[in-house]
BAKE-984766 format. One record per atom (N, C-alpha, C): y, x, z; residue in one letter. Coordinates in steps of 0.2 Angstrom, whole numbers, padded with zeros to 4 digits, always signed. Each point is the difference from the previous one (the first is absolute). Layout:
residues N
YXZA
...
This chain:
residues 237
-0251-0176+0155X
+0004-0001+0006X
-0001-0006+0003X
-0001-0006-0004X
-0001-0006+0003X
-0007-0001+0004X
-0005+0004-0003X
-0006+0000+0002X
+0000+0003+0007X
+0003+0006+0001X
+0001+0003+0006X
+0003-0004+0005X
+0006-0003-0002X
+0004-0004+0005X
-0005-0006+0003X
-0005-0002-0004X
-0004-0005+0003X
-0007+0002+0002X
+0001+0007+0002X
-0006+0003+0003X
-0007+0000-0004X
+0001+0000-0007X
-0005+0000-0004X
-0002+0007-0003X
-0005+0001-0003X
-0002+0006-0003X
+0000+0000-0008X
+0003+0005-0003X
+0001+0000-0007X
-0005+0005-0003X
-0004-0003-0004X
-0005+0004-0004X
+0002+0001-0007X
+0002+0007-0002X
+0003+0001-0006X
-0006+0001-0005X
+0001-0002-0006X
-0004+0001-0006X
+0003+0004-0005X
-0001+0006-0001X
+0004+0004-0005X
-0002-0002-0007X
+0005+0000-0005X
-0001-0001-0007X
-0004+0006-0002X
-0003-0001-0006X
-0004+0005-0003X
+0004+0005-0004X
-0002+0005-0002X
+0004+0006-0003X
+0004-0003-0006X
-0002-0005-0003X
+0004-0003-0006X
+0004-0005+0002X
+0001-0001+0007X
+0004-0005+0003X
-0002-0007-0001X
-0006-0001-0002X
-0003-0007+0000X
-0003-0001+0007X
-0001-0007+0001X
-0003-0002+0007X
-0007+0003+0000X
-0002+0002+0006X
-0007+0002+0001X
-0004-0007+0002X
-0003-0003-0005X
-0003-0007+0000X
-0006+0001+0005X
-0004+0005+0000X
-0006+0000+0004X
+0002+0001+0007X
+0005+0003+0002X
+0003+0001+0007X
+0002-0007+0002X
+0004-0004-0004X
+0002-0006+0002X
-0006-0005+0001X
-0005+0001-0004X
-0006-0005+0000X
-0003+0002+0007X
-0001+0006+0002X
-0003+0002+0006X
+0003-0003+0006X
+0007+0000+0000X
+0004-0003+0005X
-0001-0007+0001X
+0000-0004-0006X
-0001-0007+0000X
-0007-0002+0003X
-0005+0004-0002X
-0007-0001+0002X
-0001+0001+0007X
+0004+0005+0003X
+0000+0001+0007X
+0003-0006+0004X
+0004-0004-0003X
+0003-0006+0003X
+0004+0001+0007X
+0003+0006+0001X
+0003+0002+0006X
+0007+0000-0001X
+0003+0000-0006X
+0007+0001+0000X
+0003-0005-0006X
+0006-0002+0001X
+0004-0004-0006X
+0002+0006-0005X
+0000-0002-0006X
+0001+0004-0006X
+0007-0001-0003X
+0004+0005+0000X
+0006-0001-0003X
+0001+0005-0006X
+0001-0003-0006X
+0001+0004-0006X
+0007-0002-0003X
+0003+0005-0003X
+0006-0001-0004X
-0001+0001-0007X
+0002-0005-0004X
-0001+0000-0007X
+0006-0004-0004X
+0004+0004-0003X
+0000+0007-0001X
+0002+0004+0006X
-0003+0006+0001X
+0001+0004+0006X
+0006+0004+0000X
+0003+0000+0005X
+0006+0005+0001X
-0002+0006+0004X
+0000+0006-0002X
+0005+0002-0006X
-0004+0002-0006X
-0006-0002-0001X
-0004+0002-0006X
+0000-0005-0006X
+0001-0006+0002X
+0000-0005-0005X
-0007-0002-0002X
-0005+0002+0004X
-0007-0002-0001X
-0001-0007+0001X
-0006-0003-0003X
-0001-0007+0001X
-0007-0001+0001X
-0002-0006+0002X
-0007-0002+0001X
-0001-0007-0004X
-0006-0001-0002X
-0001-0006-0005X
-0002-0006+0004X
+0001-0006-0003X
-0001-0006+0003X
-0007+0000+0002X
-0005+0002-0004X
-0007+0000+0001X
-0002+0003+0006X
+0004+0006+0002X
-0002+0004+0005X
+0003-0003+0007X
+0005-0003+0000X
+0003-0004+0006X
-0005-0005+0001X
-0002-0004-0005X
-0004-0006+0002X
-0007+0003+0003X
-0002+0006-0003X
-0006+0003+0003X
+0000+0002+0007X
+0006+0003+0002X
+0001+0002+0007X
+0000-0006+0004X
+0004-0006-0002X
+0000-0006+0004X
-0007-0003+0001X
-0004+0001-0005X
-0007-0003+0001X
-0004+0005+0004X
+0002+0006+0001X
-0005+0005+0004X
+0002-0001+0008X
+0006-0002+0001X
+0002+0000+0007X
+0003-0007+0003X
-0001-0001+0006X
+0003-0006+0003X
+0007+0002+0003X
+0002+0006+0000X
+0007+0002+0002X
+0005-0001-0006X
+0006+0001+0002X
+0005-0002-0005X
+0001+0006-0006X
+0001-0002-0006X
+0001+0004-0005X
+0008-0001-0002X
+0004+0005+0001X
+0007-0001-0001X
+0003+0004-0005X
+0003-0003-0005X
+0002+0004-0006X
+0008-0001+0000X
+0003+0006+0000X
+0007+0001+0000X
+0002+0000-0008X
+0003-0005-0002X
+0002+0000-0007X
+0008+0000-0001X
+0003+0004+0004X
+0007+0001+0000X
+0003+0001-0007X
-0004+0004-0004X
+0002+0002-0007X
-0004-0004-0005X
-0002-0005+0001X
-0005-0004-0004X
+0004-0002-0007X
+0006-0001+0000X
+0003-0002-0006X
+0001+0006-0005X
-0001+0006+0002X
+0000+0006-0005X
-0007+0002-0002X
-0005-0004+0002X
-0007+0002-0001X
-0003-0005-0005X
-0007-0001+0000X
-0003-0004-0005X
-0004-0005+0004X
-0002+0000+0006X
-0004-0004+0004X
+0003-0004+0005X
+0000-0007+0000X
+0002-0004+0005X
-0006-0003+0004X
+0000+0002+0006X
-0006-0002+0004X
+0001-0006+0005X
+0006-0003-0001X
+0002-0005+0005X
-0005-0006+0000X
-0003-0002-0006X
-0004-0006+0000X
-0006+0001+0004X
-0002+0006+0001X
-0006+0001+0004X
+0000-0003+0007X
+0006-0001+0003X
+0000-0003+0006X
-0003-0007+0000X
+0000-0003-0006X
-0003-0007+0000X
-0007-0001+0000X
-0004+0006-0002X
-0007+0000+0000X
-0003+0004+0006X
+0004+0004+0003X
-0003+0005+0006X
+0005-0001+0006X
-0003-0003+0005X
+0004-0001+0006X
+0002+0007+0004X
-0003+0005-0002X
+0001+0006+0004X
+0005+0005-0004X
+0003-0002-0006X
+0004+0004-0004X
+0008-0002+0002X
+0004+0005+0001X
+0007-0001+0001X
+0004+0004-0005X
+0004-0003-0004X
+0004+0004-0004X
+0008+0000+0002X
+0002+0006+0001X
+0007+0002+0002X
+0005+0001-0006X
+0006-0003+0001X
+0005+0000-0006X
+0007+0001+0003X
+0004+0002-0004X
+0007+0001+0002X
+0005-0002-0006X
+0006-0001+0002X
+0005-0001-0005X
+0004+0006-0001X
-0002+0005+0003X
+0004+0007+0000X
+0000+0004-0006X
-0005-0001-0004X
-0001+0004-0006X
+0002-0003-0006X
-0004-0004-0003X
+0002-0002-0007X
+0007-0004+0000X
+0001-0004+0005X
+0006-0004+0001X
+0006+0004+0002X
-0001+0006+0002X
+0006+0004+0003X
+0003-0003+0006X
-0004-0003+0004X
+0003-0004+0006X
-0002+0004+0006X
+0000+0006+0000X
-0002+0004+0006X
+0004-0002+0007X
+0006-0001-0001X
+0005-0001+0005X
-0002-0007+0004X
-0004-0004-0004X
-0002-0007+0004X
-0005+0001+0005X
-0004+0006-0001X
-0006+0002+0004X
-0004-0006+0001X
-0003-0003-0006X
-0004-0006+0000X
-0007+0002-0002X
-0005+0000+0004X
-0007+0001-0002X
-0004-0006+0002X
-0005-0001-0004X
-0004-0006+0002X
-0008+0002-0001X
-0004-0005+0003X
-0007+0001-0001X
-0003-0006-0003X
-0005+0000-0005X
-0003-0005-0003X
-0007+0000+0003X
-0002-0006+0002X
-0007+0000+0003X
-0003-0007+0000X
-0006-0001+0001X
-0003-0007+0000X
+0003-0005+0005X
-0001-0006-0001X
+0003-0005+0005X
-0004+0001+0006X
-0006+0002+0000X
-0004+0001+0007X
+0003+0006+0004X
+0003+0005-0004X
+0002+0006+0003X
+0007+0000+0003X
+0004-0004-0004X
+0008+0000+0002X
+0001-0002+0007X
-0003-0005+0003X
+0001-0002+0007X
-0001+0006+0004X
-0006+0004-0001X
-0001+0005+0004X
+0005+0006+0000X
+0003+0001-0006X
+0005+0005-0001X
+0006-0002+0004X
+0002-0007+0000X
+0006-0002+0003X
-0001+0001+0008X
-0006+0000+0003X
-0001+0001+0007X
+0002+0007+0002X
+0000+0005-0005X
+0002+0007+0002X
+0007+0002-0003X
+0002-0004-0004X
+0007+0002-0003X
+0005+0000+0005X
+0005+0004-0001X
+0006+0000+0004X
+0004-0006-0001X
+0003-0003+0005X
+0004-0006-0001X
+0007+0002-0003X
+0003-0004-0004X
+0007+0001-0002X
+0001+0007-0004X
-0005+0001-0004X
+0000+0007-0004X
+0003-0001-0007X
+0003-0006-0002X
+0003+0000-0006X
+0006-0004+0001X
+0006+0002-0003X
+0006-0003+0001X
+0001-0005-0005X
+0005-0004+0001X
+0002-0006-0005X
+0002+0003-0007X
+0004+0005+0000X
+0002+0003-0007X
-0007+0003-0004X
-0004+0003+0004X
-0006+0002-0003X
-0004-0005-0003X
-0001-0006+0004X
-0004-0006-0002X
+0003-0003-0007X
+0007+0000+0000X
+0003-0003-0006X
-0001+0004-0006X
+0001+0007+0001X
-0001+0004-0006X
-0007-0001-0002X
-0005+0000+0004X
-0007+0000-0001X
-0001-0007-0004X
+0003-0005+0003X
-0001-0007-0003X
+0002+0000-0008X
+0006+0003-0001X
+0003+0001-0007X
-0005+0004-0004X
-0003+0005+0002X
-0005+0004-0004X
-0006-0004-0001X
-0002-0004+0005X
-0006-0004-0001X
+0001-0005-0005X
+0006-0003+0000X
+0001-0006-0005X
+0001+0003-0007X
+0001+0006-0001X
+0000+0003-0007X
-0004+0007+0000X
-0007-0001+0001X
-0004+0006+0000X
+0000+0005-0006X
+0002-0003-0006X
+0000+0004-0006X
+0005+0006+0001X
+0005-0001+0004X
+0006+0005+0001X
-0003+0007+0002X
-0005-0001+0004X
-0003+0007+0003X
-0004+0004-0006X
-0003-0004-0004X
-0003+0004-0006X
+0005+0002-0005X
+0005-0004-0001X
+0005+0002-0004X
+0004+0006+0002X
+0001+0001+0007X
+0003+0006+0002X
-0004+0006+0000X
-0007-0001+0000X
-0004+0006+0000X
-0001+0002-0007X
+0000-0004-0005X
-0002+0002-0007X
+0005+0006-0002X
+0006+0000+0001X
+0004+0006-0003X
-0002+0007+0004X
-0002-0001+0007X
-0002+0006+0003X
-0007+0002-0002X
-0004-0004-0002X
-0007+0002-0003X
+0001+0004-0006X
+0005-0003-0005X
+0001+0004-0006X
+0003+0007+0001X
+0004+0000+0005X
+0003+0007+0002X
-0005+0004+0003X
-0004-0003+0004X
-0006+0004+0003X
-0004+0004-0005X
-0002-0004-0005X
-0004+0003-0006X
+0004+0005-0003X
+0007-0001-0001X
+0004+0005-0004X
+0000+0007+0005X
+0001-0001+0006X
+0000+0006+0004X
-0007+0004+0000X
-0005-0004+0001X
-0007+0003+0000X
-0001+0004-0007X
+0002-0003-0005X
-0001+0004-0007X
+0005+0006+0000X
+0006-0001+0003X
+0005+0006-0001X
-0003+0005+0005X
-0003-0001+0006X
-0002+0005+0004X
-0006+0003-0002X
-0004-0003-0004X
-0006+0003-0003X
+0002+0006-0005X
+0006+0000-0002X
+0002+0005-0005X
+0003+0006+0004X
+0001-0001+0007X
+0003+0005+0004X
-0006+0004+0003X
+0002+0006+0003X
-0005+0004+0003X
-0002-0002+0007X
-0001-0006+0001X
-0003-0003+0007X
-0007+0002+0000X
-0003+0001+0006X
-0007+0002+0000X
-0004-0007-0001X
+0003-0005+0003X
-0003-0007-0001X
+0005-0005+0000X
-0001-0006-0004X
+0004-0006+0000X
-0005-0006+0002X
+0001-0003+0005X
-0004-0006+0002X
+0002-0006-0004X
-0004-0004-0003X
+0002-0006-0003X
-0002-0006+0004X
+0004+0000+0006X
-0001-0006+0004X
+0003-0006-0002X
-0001-0005+0004X
+0003-0007-0002X
+0005-0003+0005X
+0004+0004+0002X
+0006-0002+0004X
+0006+0001-0003X
+0006+0000+0004X
+0006+0001-0003X
+0003+0008+0001X
-0005+0004-0001X
+0002+0007+0001X
-0006+0004-0004X
+0002+0007-0001X
-0005+0004-0004X
-0001+0006+0005X
-0006+0002+0001X
-0001+0006+0004X
-0002+0006-0004X
+0003+0006+0001X
-0002+0006-0004X
-0001+0006+0005X
-0003+0005-0003X
-0002+0005+0004X
+0003+0007-0003X
+0002+0004+0004X
+0003+0007-0003X
+0000+0005+0006X
-0002+0006-0001X
+0000+0005+0006X
+0008+0001+0002X
+0004-0002-0004X
+0007+0001+0001X
+0003-0007+0003X
-0004-0004+0004X
+0003-0006+0002X
+0006+0000+0004X
+0000+0004+0005X
+0006+0000+0004X
+0006+0003-0004X
-0001+0005-0004X
+0005+0003-0004X
+0003-0006-0005X
-0004-0004-0003X
+0002-0005-0004X
+0004-0005+0004X
-0003-0002+0006X
+0004-0005+0004X
+0007+0002+0001X
+0000+0006+0002X
+0007+0003+0002X
+0005+0000-0006X
-0003+0002-0006X
+0004+0001-0006X
+0003-0007-0002X
-0004-0005+0001X
+0002-0007-0002X
+0005-0003+0005X
-0002+0002+0006X
+0005-0003+0006X
+0007+0003-0001X
+0000+0006-0002X
+0007+0003-0001X
+0004-0004-0006X
-0004-0003-0004X
+0003-0004-0006X
+0001-0007+0002X
-0001-0002+0006X
+0000-0007+0002X
-0006-0004-0002X
-0005+0003-0001X
-0006-0004-0002X
-0005+0001+0006X
-0002-0006+0003X
-0004+0001+0006X
-0007-0003-0002X
-0005+0004+0001X
-0007-0001-0001X
-0003+0001+0007X
-0007-0001+0000X
-0003+0000+0007X
-0005+0006+0000X
+0000+0004+0004X
-0005+0005+0001X
-0005-0003+0005X
-0006-0001-0003X
-0006-0003+0004X
-0005+0005+0002X
+0002+0007+0000X
-0004+0005+0002X
-0003+0000+0007X
+0003-0005+0004X
-0003+0000+0007X
-0006-0005+0000X
-0002-0004-0005X
-0005-0004-0001X
-0007+0004-0001X
-0005-0002+0003X
-0007+0003-0002X
-0001+0001-0007X
-0002+0005-0003X
-0002+0002-0007X
+0006+0000-0004X
+0006+0000+0002X
+0006-0001-0004X
+0005+0006+0001X
-0003+0006+0001X
+0004+0005+0002X
+0006+0002-0005X
-0002+0000-0006X
+0005+0002-0005X
+0003-0006-0004X
+0000-0006+0003X
+0001-0006-0004X
+0007-0003+0002X
+0003-0003-0005X
+0007-0004+0000X
-0001-0007-0002X
+0003-0004+0003X
+0000-0007-0002X
+0007-0002-0003X
+0000-0002-0006X
+0007-0002-0004X
+0000-0007-0001X
+0005-0003+0003X
+0001-0007-0001X
+0003-0002-0007X
-0002-0005-0003X
+0002-0002-0007X
+0007-0003+0001X
+0005+0002-0004X
+0006-0002+0001X
+0002-0004-0007X
+0007-0001-0001X
+0002-0003-0006X
-0001+0004-0006X
+0000-0002-0006X
+0000+0005-0005X
+0005+0005+0000X
+0006-0001+0002X
+0005+0005+0000X
-0002+0005+0006X
-0002-0002+0005X
-0002+0004+0006X
-0006+0005-0002X
-0005-0003-0004X
-0006+0003-0002X
+0002+0005-0005X
+0005-0001-0005X
+0002+0005-0004X
+0003+0006+0003X
+0004-0001+0005X
+0003+0005+0004X
-0005+0004+0003X
-0005-0003+0003X
-0006+0004+0003X
-0004+0004-0005X
-0001-0003-0005X
-0004+0004-0005X
+0004+0006-0003X
+0006-0001-0001X
+0004+0006-0002X
+0001+0005+0005X
+0000-0002+0007X
+0000+0005+0005X
-0006+0004+0001X
-0006-0004-0001X
-0006+0003+0000X
-0001+0005-0006X
+0002-0001-0006X
+0000+0004-0005X
+0004+0007+0001X
+0006-0001+0003X
+0004+0006+0002X
-0004+0004+0005X
-0003-0003+0005X
-0003+0003+0006X
-0006+0004-0003X
-0004-0003-0004X
-0006+0004-0003X
+0002+0005-0005X
+0006-0001-0003X
+0002+0005-0005X
+0002+0007+0003X
């Protein structure tokens, strides 16, 4: 949407059939040197990731920007933020909305090299962050461990859900590295409706390319997840 608003052209690079990144397709775009590259790791809605080595490789292949959206980074295994110190064309995007549960603050930020930040400020909208958001961000930065501490219980519950779903008649369970689990079933809409009637809201992502029978289930508290698992057992029974 933002690309279109700025009269740009968006080139889509589909994931492979196993929902991993098509590395060769990204290499080809980098070699062409005609477009900035934007990757999400972990990706929404599949939870797919890219490696540190691959991001460095892309940055070395092109003079364009390599932008990595790490909104879900605290639920994954790879932190790429330090790459901005060695590559002037890498930007890492972050948010306080996920691991910290501060979505209402609407505070996102970019990490980039000292050479690149002044250029970003030239195109950044003025007054786009309020005082409240700045103070919340300051508190989080002063105690960064709180973000990892908040993510750890969700990571444990994510693993529990993934294991529980493996024992159910889902067609597929994706082991992504975000704060949700993606599953596939030909009864996707029926299951969505059944859970909704019980006050359990999951997300039907069937409108996404390649995800026609897929559902995205956010990781909740242990009690919420217990309720979900019981409801799923009842549905499939």
